[in-house]
C-alpha positions as CSV (number, residue, x, y, z in Angstrom):
1,M,-105.7,42.1,-179.8
2,E,-103.0,43.3,-177.3
3,L,-100.1,41.5,-175.8
4,R,-101.3,42.4,-172.3
5,Q,-104.6,40.6,-173.1
6,L,-102.7,37.4,-173.9
7,R,-100.7,37.7,-170.7
8,Y,-103.9,38.3,-168.6
9,F,-105.5,35.2,-170.3
10,V,-102.5,33.0,-169.6
11,T,-102.3,34.1,-165.9
12,L,-106.0,33.5,-165.4
13,A,-105.7,30.1,-167.1
14,E,-103.0,29.2,-164.6
15,E,-104.9,30.5,-161.6
16,L,-108.5,29.8,-162.6
17,H,-109.4,32.5,-160.2
18,F,-110.0,36.2,-161.1
19,G,-108.9,37.5,-157.8
20,R,-105.6,35.7,-157.7
21,A,-105.0,36.4,-161.4
22,A,-105.7,40.1,-160.9
23,A,-103.3,40.2,-157.9
24,R,-100.5,38.6,-160.0
25,E,-101.0,41.2,-162.7
26,H,-101.3,44.1,-160.2
27,I,-104.6,45.3,-161.6
28,V,-108.1,45.3,-160.2
29,Q,-110.4,42.3,-160.8
30,S,-112.9,44.3,-162.8
31,A,-110.2,45.5,-165.2
32,L,-108.9,42.0,-165.7
33,S,-112.5,40.8,-166.5
34,Q,-113.1,43.7,-169.0
35,Q,-109.8,42.9,-170.9
36,L,-110.7,39.2,-171.2
37,Q,-114.2,40.0,-172.4
38,R,-112.8,42.3,-175.0
39,L,-110.4,39.6,-176.1
40,E,-113.3,37.2,-176.6
41,R,-115.2,39.8,-178.6
42,E,-112.3,40.4,-180.8
43,L,-111.8,36.7,-181.4
44,D,-115.5,36.1,-181.6
45,V,-115.1,32.9,-179.5
46,L,-115.8,31.9,-175.9
47,L,-112.6,31.2,-174.1
48,L,-113.8,30.9,-170.5
49,D,-116.8,29.3,-168.7
50,R,-117.5,31.6,-165.8
51,T,-119.7,31.0,-162.7
52,T,-119.8,33.0,-159.5
53,H,-117.2,30.8,-157.8
54,H,-115.5,29.0,-160.6
55,V,-113.6,29.6,-163.9
56,E,-112.8,26.9,-166.5
57,L,-111.3,27.0,-170.0
58,T,-113.5,26.1,-172.9
59,P,-112.1,23.7,-175.6
60,A,-111.4,26.9,-177.6
61,G,-109.7,28.4,-174.6
62,S,-107.4,25.4,-174.1
63,A,-106.3,25.5,-177.7
64,F,-105.8,29.3,-177.5
65,L,-103.7,28.9,-174.3
66,I,-101.1,26.7,-176.1
67,E,-100.6,29.4,-178.9
68,A,-100.7,32.3,-176.4
69,R,-97.9,30.8,-174.3
70,Q,-95.8,30.3,-177.4
71,I,-96.3,33.9,-178.5
72,L,-95.3,35.2,-175.1
73,A,-92.3,32.9,-175.0
74,H,-91.2,34.1,-178.4
75,L,-91.5,37.7,-177.2
76,D,-89.4,36.9,-174.1
77,R,-86.7,35.4,-176.3
78,A,-86.7,38.3,-178.7
79,A,-86.3,40.7,-175.8
80,L,-83.4,38.7,-174.4
81,A,-81.7,38.5,-177.8
82,A,-82.0,42.3,-178.2
83,Q,-80.6,42.8,-174.7
84,H,-77.7,40.5,-175.4
85,A,-76.9,42.1,-178.7
86,A,-76.9,45.5,-177.0
87,S,-74.6,44.5,-174.2
88,S,-72.2,42.2,-176.1
89,A,-69.2,43.1,-178.2
90,P,-70.0,43.7,-181.9
91,S,-69.2,40.8,-184.2
92,L,-68.6,40.2,-187.9
93,R,-68.9,36.8,-189.6
94,V,-66.5,36.6,-192.5
95,G,-66.2,33.9,-195.2
96,V,-62.8,33.0,-196.5
97,V,-62.1,30.5,-199.4
98,D,-58.9,29.1,-197.8
99,A,-56.7,30.3,-194.9
100,S,-53.7,30.3,-197.3
101,Y,-55.0,33.4,-199.2
102,E,-53.6,36.7,-197.9
103,S,-56.1,39.2,-199.0
104,M,-58.8,38.8,-196.4
105,P,-56.4,38.7,-193.4
106,Q,-54.9,42.0,-194.6
107,I,-58.3,43.6,-194.9
108,L,-59.4,42.3,-191.5
109,R,-56.3,43.6,-189.8
110,Q,-57.1,47.1,-191.0
111,V,-60.7,46.8,-190.0
112,Q,-59.8,45.6,-186.5
113,E,-57.3,48.5,-186.1
114,Q,-60.3,50.8,-186.7
115,Y,-62.6,48.7,-184.4
116,P,-60.5,47.0,-181.8
117,E,-63.6,45.8,-179.9
118,L,-64.9,44.0,-183.0
119,E,-65.1,40.2,-182.7
120,V,-64.3,38.6,-186.1
121,H,-65.5,35.0,-186.8
122,Q,-63.9,33.5,-189.9
123,V,-65.7,30.7,-191.7
124,E,-63.8,28.7,-194.3
125,A,-66.2,28.0,-197.1
126,G,-66.2,27.8,-200.9
127,V,-67.7,30.6,-202.8
128,P,-71.1,28.8,-203.6
129,E,-71.5,28.1,-199.9
130,Q,-70.6,31.7,-199.1
131,F,-73.4,32.9,-201.4
132,R,-75.9,30.7,-199.5
133,L,-74.7,31.8,-196.1
134,L,-74.8,35.4,-197.1
135,A,-78.3,35.1,-198.5
136,D,-79.4,33.3,-195.3
137,G,-77.9,35.9,-193.0
138,R,-75.4,33.4,-191.5
139,L,-72.4,35.4,-193.0
140,D,-71.9,39.2,-193.1
141,V,-69.1,39.3,-195.6
142,G,-67.3,36.9,-198.0
143,V,-64.6,37.0,-200.7
144,G,-64.3,35.3,-204.0
145,R,-65.1,35.5,-207.7
146,A,-68.5,37.2,-208.1
147,S,-69.3,36.0,-211.6
148,L,-72.0,33.5,-210.3
149,A,-73.3,35.6,-207.5
150,P,-77.1,35.6,-207.0
151,L,-79.1,38.8,-206.9
152,E,-79.2,38.6,-203.1
153,V,-75.4,39.1,-203.0
154,A,-73.6,42.5,-203.7
155,S,-70.0,42.6,-204.7
156,E,-67.1,44.9,-205.4
157,L,-63.9,43.9,-207.3
158,F,-60.8,44.8,-205.3
159,R,-58.0,42.6,-206.7
160,L,-56.9,41.2,-210.0
161,D,-54.5,38.5,-208.9
162,P,-51.8,37.2,-211.3
163,L,-52.4,33.5,-211.9
164,G,-49.5,31.1,-211.8
165,V,-48.6,27.5,-211.4
166,L,-47.0,25.6,-208.5
167,V,-44.4,23.0,-209.5
168,P,-41.5,21.2,-207.7
169,E,-38.1,23.1,-208.0
170,G,-36.6,20.5,-210.3
171,H,-39.6,20.6,-212.7
172,P,-38.8,21.9,-216.3
173,L,-41.4,24.6,-215.9
174,A,-39.5,26.0,-212.8
175,A,-36.6,27.1,-214.9
176,S,-38.3,30.2,-216.3
177,P,-39.9,33.1,-214.4
178,G,-42.9,33.0,-216.8
179,V,-44.7,29.8,-218.0
180,P,-46.7,30.0,-221.2
181,V,-50.2,28.7,-220.6
182,A,-49.9,26.3,-223.6
183,T,-47.1,24.3,-221.8
184,L,-49.7,23.2,-219.2
185,A,-51.2,20.9,-221.9
186,A,-48.5,18.3,-221.0
187,E,-49.2,18.5,-217.2
188,P,-51.9,16.8,-215.1
189,L,-53.6,19.7,-213.4
190,L,-55.2,19.5,-210.0
191,L,-58.5,21.4,-209.8
192,A,-60.6,22.1,-206.7
193,E,-63.6,20.1,-205.8
194,E,-66.3,21.2,-208.2
195,Q,-68.9,21.9,-205.5
196,R,-66.4,23.9,-203.5
197,A,-64.9,26.1,-206.3
198,P,-66.7,25.8,-209.6
199,E,-65.9,29.5,-210.4
200,F,-62.1,28.9,-210.1
201,N,-62.2,25.6,-212.1
202,Q,-64.1,27.4,-214.8
203,F,-61.6,30.2,-214.9
204,V,-58.6,27.8,-215.3
205,I,-60.4,25.6,-217.9
206,E,-61.4,28.7,-220.0
207,L,-57.8,30.0,-219.8
208,C,-56.5,26.7,-221.2
209,R,-59.1,26.6,-223.9
210,S,-58.2,30.1,-225.0
211,V,-54.9,28.8,-226.2
212,G,-56.3,25.7,-227.9
213,F,-56.3,22.8,-225.5
214,V,-58.5,21.1,-222.9
215,P,-56.5,20.5,-219.7
216,R,-55.6,17.0,-218.7
217,L,-56.9,16.7,-215.1
218,Y,-55.4,14.9,-212.2
219,G,-57.9,12.3,-211.0
220,G,-57.9,13.0,-207.2
221,T,-59.4,15.9,-205.2
222,V,-58.4,17.7,-202.1
223,E,-60.1,20.2,-199.8
224,S,-57.3,22.6,-199.0
225,I,-54.3,24.3,-200.6
226,R,-52.0,22.6,-198.1
227,A,-53.1,19.2,-199.2
228,A,-52.8,20.2,-202.8
229,V,-49.3,21.4,-202.3
230,D,-48.3,18.0,-200.9
231,L,-49.4,16.4,-204.2
232,V,-47.4,18.9,-206.1
233,A,-44.3,18.2,-203.9
234,Q,-44.7,14.5,-204.8
235,G,-44.6,15.4,-208.5
236,R,-48.1,14.0,-209.1
237,C,-49.6,17.2,-210.6
238,A,-49.3,20.9,-211.2
239,L,-51.5,23.4,-209.4
240,C,-52.8,26.8,-210.7
241,V,-53.0,29.3,-207.9
242,P,-53.2,33.1,-207.8
243,A,-50.1,35.1,-206.4
244,S,-52.0,35.9,-203.2
245,C,-51.9,32.3,-202.1
246,V,-49.3,32.1,-199.4
247,V,-47.4,28.9,-199.8
248,A,-44.1,28.5,-198.0
249,V,-43.1,24.9,-198.6
250,P,-39.4,24.0,-199.4
251,G,-38.9,22.5,-202.8
252,I,-42.0,24.2,-204.3
253,V,-42.0,27.2,-206.6
254,W,-44.6,29.5,-208.1
255,R,-44.3,30.7,-211.6
256,Q,-46.6,33.2,-213.3
257,L,-48.5,32.1,-216.3
258,V,-47.9,34.1,-219.5
259,A,-49.0,34.1,-223.1
260,P,-51.5,35.2,-222.0
261,V,-51.0,36.8,-218.6
262,S,-54.1,36.1,-216.6
263,R,-55.4,37.7,-213.4
264,Y,-58.0,36.2,-211.2
265,P,-60.7,38.5,-210.0
266,W,-61.3,38.8,-206.3
267,S,-64.4,40.6,-205.0
268,V,-65.6,41.4,-201.5
269,L,-69.1,40.0,-201.1
270,W,-71.9,41.0,-198.8
271,R,-75.7,40.7,-198.5
272,A,-77.4,43.2,-200.9
273,G,-79.1,45.9,-198.9
274,D,-76.8,45.4,-195.8
275,H,-75.5,48.9,-195.0
276,S,-74.3,48.1,-191.4
277,E,-71.3,50.0,-190.1
278,H,-68.8,47.1,-190.0
279,V,-69.8,45.7,-193.4
280,R,-69.3,49.1,-194.9
281,A,-65.9,49.4,-193.0
282,L,-64.7,46.1,-194.5
283,V,-65.7,47.1,-198.0
284,A,-64.0,50.4,-197.6
285,S,-60.8,48.7,-196.3
286,A,-60.7,46.4,-199.3
287,R,-61.0,49.4,-201.5
288,T,-58.3,51.3,-199.7
289,L,-55.8,48.4,-199.7
290,S,-56.5,47.8,-203.4
291,Q,-55.5,51.4,-204.1
292,E,-52.5,51.3,-201.8
293,F,-51.0,48.1,-203.2
294,G,-52.2,48.6,-206.8
295,W,-54.2,45.4,-206.8
296,L,-56.2,46.5,-209.8
297,D,-53.2,48.0,-211.7
298,P,-51.5,45.5,-214.1
299,S,-48.3,47.5,-214.2
300,S,-47.8,47.0,-210.4
301,Q,-47.8,43.2,-210.6
302,A,-44.7,42.2,-212.6
303,I,-43.5,38.6,-213.1
304,G,-41.2,37.5,-210.3
């Protein structure tokens, strides 16, 4: 079966006249008739009732007309989509955990210096949602801990981020540049919503258990770092965040966790098998910045 046969059939169904249909398709009437006869042979079904002066669709022809129109409409949409993609600016859909984290903005700046025409669309989403969006093709790149990544998602570690705690300036833990993890046992800790960041919650809880306690959790939840910081400022809880979380709020301080020092693993995420130019450029940029700033080098990330 050929697409032109479908088109000829739809035209004839609309005209119900071989001469007019042939004229619309710019072919001779005999060629139109031959193509439609060939279509019926291939389908092994009668689509048309023909007489010398009249053409009608059979019940099979009426049913076939509905599907044929849909096929041709899909083909037209596919052609328009391809033409639009070819004529429009290239784009990259990027997942970010929270706008407060500095790594992805740094990476994107470097990518856009290399590709100034590139349109970047940032989507704020937790890592589990990024996995789903990547697998579904609705994201091109993401960022987060890759420990729970499905097989459809590829990853590359680019930053081991010192983990610390946010507390008010007058808090006892703010007096030292390094806070032993064990001292968090006395603090209500605010974790992220479990559906949004199970990988980060797991990391913090495992760290606490490694020194012999289960953290006492603050009962509420928030959906952003900014909202969490507001609770910290009120003295309601402490909040564990990596050093790359940019928080500039008067009266709040970040202190690195020690004994043991812990570093949160950030990976760039992309759809396995996607080797497109801009995805490769972003992964390469993450790798370059990691080397330039020593993001994977423990000696370059001192307490401060």
